[in-house]
N, C-alpha and C positions, 0 to 999 in steps of 0.2 A: 398394460400392454409392453411391458416392458422386465423382465425378471430383473432380483436382484442386483443379479452382476455388471446385466452391462445399464445400468441409469441412466451415467452419465458419457455412453455414446454420443448424444447427437450434438451434446455442451459440444464432445469433444471437436466430433466432425468439423462442427459449426467454428471450429476453433482456430482446427485447422487447413478448411480454405477461406477463410480469411489472409492467415499467415504465408497460407499462396494466392499471393493472388499476382498466377501473373496476366493478367491482362493490364493491369495494373501496370509491368514489369515493362511490358514494350507494347504501352499508349506514346511514350515519347517518340514510334521509331516514324511516325507521319511527319510529326515537327520538327527533322532537323536534315539538314539538306545532304548530310552525306553519309545514306546510309550503314558504310562501314564504319562509322565508329559511332554509331546505335546499336550494329547487331553488338560489337561493344559491350555500351554499356550496355546494352540490354542481357545481354551475358551475365554479367558483372551484377545487377540486380536481380538472374533467376538464381543465381549462387548464393546470395547475402539470403535471401528470403529459404530459399532450404537448408540455410547454419541455421539460421532460424529453429525449422521444424524439428530441427537431429537432436532429438537430448542431448544436454549436455553430460550425461554419461556411457552418451557410443563414442564420444571425442575419442583424440586421445589421449594422453596423461600429460606432455610436453607444451601440450596445446594452449591460449595464453591467455584468454576465455577461462582458465580453472583458473589462474591467479585470478586474476582480477574478480571470479566472486567470490574464494577465499575474503579479500582482503573486505570487498564489499560485508561481504557477511561478519565477518568482523567490528567492524563496522558498525552494523543495523545494529552487533549484538548491545555497542555504545551510547550507542541513543537510545534503544528499548535503557538498557538501563536506566541514563541518565533519568528521562520520560516515566522510569516507574517515582525514582524518590520523588519528582518536581508533583506527580498527579497524588501520589504521599502527603506530601510537602501542606497541596494546597487543599485535599479532603482530613487533616490533620486542622487543618485551619480554618475549612467552617465551621466541623464542627466546634472546636472550641470557641468561637467566634459565635459562635447559635445558642451554647450552652453561656454566653457572658449574658446574652440578651437576654434570656429570658430570666438570669437569673437579676435585674435588674428593673424587666417588668417590673418580675415580681415583688425586688423591693421594692418600686414606685406605689403598689399596690396597695403590700402592706405598711408604708409611711400612709400611705391614702384613709386608708380603714383605724388605723393605728391613730391619725392627727378628728377624724369625721367624731370619735371615739371621745375623745380630747385626752385620751393616754397619755399623749408624748407631751 
């Protein structure tokens, strides 16, 4: 059906259509009483939609979105590190509790066996 290089193309095309939803941006024209105001708002909506489609790599160096992205990436790194530590703590605690439960069950069973043979 698709060659190896363009497997994701239909998915990306759907995402692009969703991001650039011009009918949604111009839907409010009939709802407003002042058509000039509606046209200005709709133009801003279209500009915002196009900005979402343009990759960050093609934006200028002084774009504030780059700074915001950098801050968000740093925050994500902190969250990822904290989540990693918490998951490890939970996993090791669970393993320790499971081992303790098996040990207690083995001791109880051994005690029952010894008691039935009246060795205790």
